[in-house]
C-alpha positions as CSV (number, residue, x, y, z in Angstrom):
1,M,-12.8,4.0,-19.0
2,R,-10.3,3.7,-16.2
3,K,-11.4,4.5,-12.7
4,V,-9.7,7.0,-10.4
5,I,-9.5,5.6,-6.9
6,Y,-8.6,7.4,-3.7
7,G,-7.3,5.5,-0.7
8,I,-6.3,7.0,2.6
9,N,-5.7,6.2,6.3
10,L,-7.8,8.1,8.8
11,S,-8.1,8.2,12.5
12,A,-11.5,7.7,14.1
13,D,-11.7,11.5,14.5
14,G,-10.9,12.1,10.8
15,C,-7.2,12.9,11.1
16,C,-5.2,12.1,8.0
17,D,-1.8,13.3,9.2
18,H,0.5,10.3,8.9
19,T,2.7,11.6,11.7
20,K,-0.1,11.4,14.3
21,F,-0.8,7.6,14.0
22,G,0.5,4.6,12.1
23,G,-0.6,1.3,10.9
24,G,0.9,-2.2,11.1
25,G,1.3,-5.0,8.7
26,E,-2.4,-5.3,8.1
27,T,-2.5,-1.8,6.8
28,H,0.2,-2.5,4.4
29,E,-1.6,-5.7,3.3
30,Y,-4.7,-3.7,2.7
31,F,-3.0,-1.1,0.5
32,T,-0.9,-3.8,-1.3
33,D,-4.2,-5.5,-2.2
34,L,-5.7,-2.3,-3.4
35,M,-2.6,-1.5,-5.6
36,R,-2.9,-4.9,-7.4
37,D,-5.6,-3.3,-9.7
38,V,-3.6,-0.1,-10.3
39,D,-1.1,0.7,-13.0
40,L,-0.7,4.4,-12.4
41,I,-0.3,6.5,-9.2
42,I,-0.9,10.2,-9.2
43,Y,0.5,12.5,-6.5
44,G,1.2,16.1,-5.8
45,R,4.6,17.2,-4.8
46,K,4.2,16.8,-1.0
47,T,2.9,13.2,-1.1
48,Y,5.4,12.3,-3.7
49,E,8.3,13.5,-1.5
50,L,6.8,11.5,1.4
51,M,6.7,8.3,-0.7
52,V,9.8,8.6,-2.8
53,P,12.7,7.7,-2.3
54,Y,11.6,5.9,0.9
55,W,9.5,3.1,-0.6
56,P,11.7,2.5,-3.6
57,D,14.7,2.2,-1.2
58,V,12.8,-0.4,0.9
59,A,11.9,-2.3,-2.3
60,K,15.5,-2.4,-3.3
61,K,17.0,-3.2,0.0
62,Q,14.2,-5.5,1.3
63,S,14.9,-3.9,4.7
64,E,11.5,-4.3,6.4
65,T,9.2,-7.1,7.3
66,K,7.9,-9.4,4.5
67,V,4.5,-7.6,4.4
68,V,6.1,-4.1,4.3
69,N,8.6,-5.2,1.7
70,E,5.8,-6.6,-0.5
71,F,4.0,-3.2,-0.3
72,A,7.2,-1.5,-1.2
73,Q,7.8,-3.7,-4.3
74,T,4.2,-3.3,-5.4
75,F,4.4,0.5,-5.0
76,D,7.8,0.7,-6.7
77,A,6.6,-1.3,-9.8
78,I,3.7,1.1,-10.6
79,D,4.2,4.1,-12.9
80,K,3.7,7.4,-11.2
81,I,2.8,11.0,-12.3
82,V,3.6,14.0,-10.1
83,F,1.7,17.2,-10.7
84,S,3.9,20.1,-9.5
85,R,4.9,23.5,-10.5
86,T,7.9,23.6,-8.1
87,L,9.5,20.2,-8.3
88,D,12.6,20.1,-10.5
89,K,13.0,16.4,-11.1
90,V,11.5,13.0,-10.3
91,E,13.0,9.5,-10.0
92,G,12.5,6.1,-11.6
93,N,9.3,5.3,-13.4
94,T,7.8,8.8,-12.6
95,K,6.7,11.5,-14.9
96,L,6.5,15.2,-13.9
97,I,3.5,17.2,-15.3
98,R,3.0,20.9,-14.8
99,S,-0.1,21.4,-16.9
100,N,-3.8,21.4,-16.0
101,L,-4.6,18.7,-13.5
102,G,-8.2,18.1,-14.5
103,D,-7.6,18.0,-18.2
104,E,-4.7,15.6,-17.8
105,V,-6.5,13.2,-15.5
106,L,-9.5,13.2,-17.8
107,K,-7.2,12.1,-20.7
108,L,-5.6,9.4,-18.5
109,K,-9.0,8.0,-17.5
110,Q,-9.8,7.6,-21.2
111,E,-6.6,5.6,-21.9
112,P,-6.7,1.8,-21.6
113,G,-5.4,0.3,-18.4
114,K,-6.1,-0.6,-14.8
115,N,-7.3,1.8,-12.1
116,I,-5.5,5.1,-11.4
117,S,-4.7,5.6,-7.7
118,I,-4.4,9.1,-6.2
119,G,-3.0,9.9,-2.8
120,G,-2.5,12.8,-0.4
121,V,-5.1,15.4,0.5
122,S,-4.8,18.5,-1.7
123,L,-4.6,16.9,-5.1
124,P,-7.5,14.4,-4.4
125,S,-9.6,17.3,-3.1
126,E,-9.1,19.1,-6.4
127,L,-10.1,16.0,-8.3
128,I,-13.1,15.4,-6.1
129,A,-14.3,18.9,-6.7
130,L,-13.9,18.3,-10.5
131,G,-16.0,15.1,-10.2
132,L,-13.1,12.9,-11.4
133,V,-12.8,10.5,-8.4
134,D,-14.8,7.3,-8.9
135,E,-14.1,5.3,-5.8
136,F,-13.0,6.0,-2.2
137,Y,-11.2,3.6,0.1
138,F,-11.1,4.9,3.7
139,L,-9.2,2.8,6.2
140,V,-10.3,4.1,9.6
141,H,-8.0,3.3,12.4
142,P,-9.3,2.7,16.0
143,T,-7.6,5.7,17.5
144,I,-8.5,9.3,18.3
145,V,-5.6,11.7,17.9
146,G,-7.3,15.0,18.8
147,E,-5.1,17.1,16.6
148,G,-3.7,17.2,13.1
149,R,-4.9,17.8,9.6
150,R,-8.4,16.5,9.0
151,L,-9.5,15.1,5.7
152,F,-10.7,17.9,3.4
153,D,-9.9,20.7,5.9
154,D,-9.0,23.9,4.0
155,T,-10.0,22.5,0.6
156,G,-12.1,25.5,-0.3
157,F,-14.7,23.5,-2.2
158,D,-18.3,23.5,-1.3
159,L,-19.3,20.5,-3.3
160,Q,-21.4,18.0,-1.5
161,Q,-20.8,14.5,-3.0
162,R,-23.1,11.6,-2.2
163,L,-21.5,8.3,-2.0
164,K,-22.8,4.7,-2.1
165,L,-21.3,2.2,0.3
166,A,-19.9,-0.7,-1.8
167,D,-18.2,-2.7,0.9
168,S,-17.1,-2.5,4.5
169,R,-15.2,-4.8,6.8
170,V,-13.5,-4.9,10.1
171,L,-9.8,-5.9,10.1
172,D,-8.3,-7.9,12.9
173,S,-6.5,-4.8,14.1
174,G,-9.9,-3.0,14.6
175,C,-9.4,-0.9,11.5
176,V,-12.6,-0.4,9.5
177,S,-12.3,-0.5,5.7
178,L,-14.9,1.6,3.9
179,H,-15.2,1.4,0.2
180,Y,-17.5,3.9,-1.4
181,L,-18.6,4.6,-5.0
182,K,-19.4,8.0,-6.4
183,R,-23.1,8.3,-7.2
């Protein structure tokens, strides 16, 4: 069975708002490495619109640093699914699905293939509440932002989920990579 993995950048105070802090080349290397074992990315509308068309354009134009361009190419090559009731169309190797998130992800997990990556906050929160997320990759940046959306704020689920630490490491930038497995 395929695994659903969730990777996200966080500040030291738990902020996941990408406009409040950023990462460098090492962050892109981290997520490029994570994506090498992925053959499907699932997003909700908001995260999809943050990622596309930006990353496919970088992949095509090779307009950034070598490390960022490599992330863009890796991202662009992976098939994507967007769950949305409001989006009218998607681009490239992306499929739009409007039906039941939990049922569809459960079907996808049972198909052959590599890992399924999820991103954003709302959609992953729904999948965590349904018990469908298998692994968590938190990249904690050495910064305190003091404001902005916190991970799992306003999720509305009261599920406590115990995790098992599988790996941790400190990157040269001071970011801490935490890899957890669902127990």
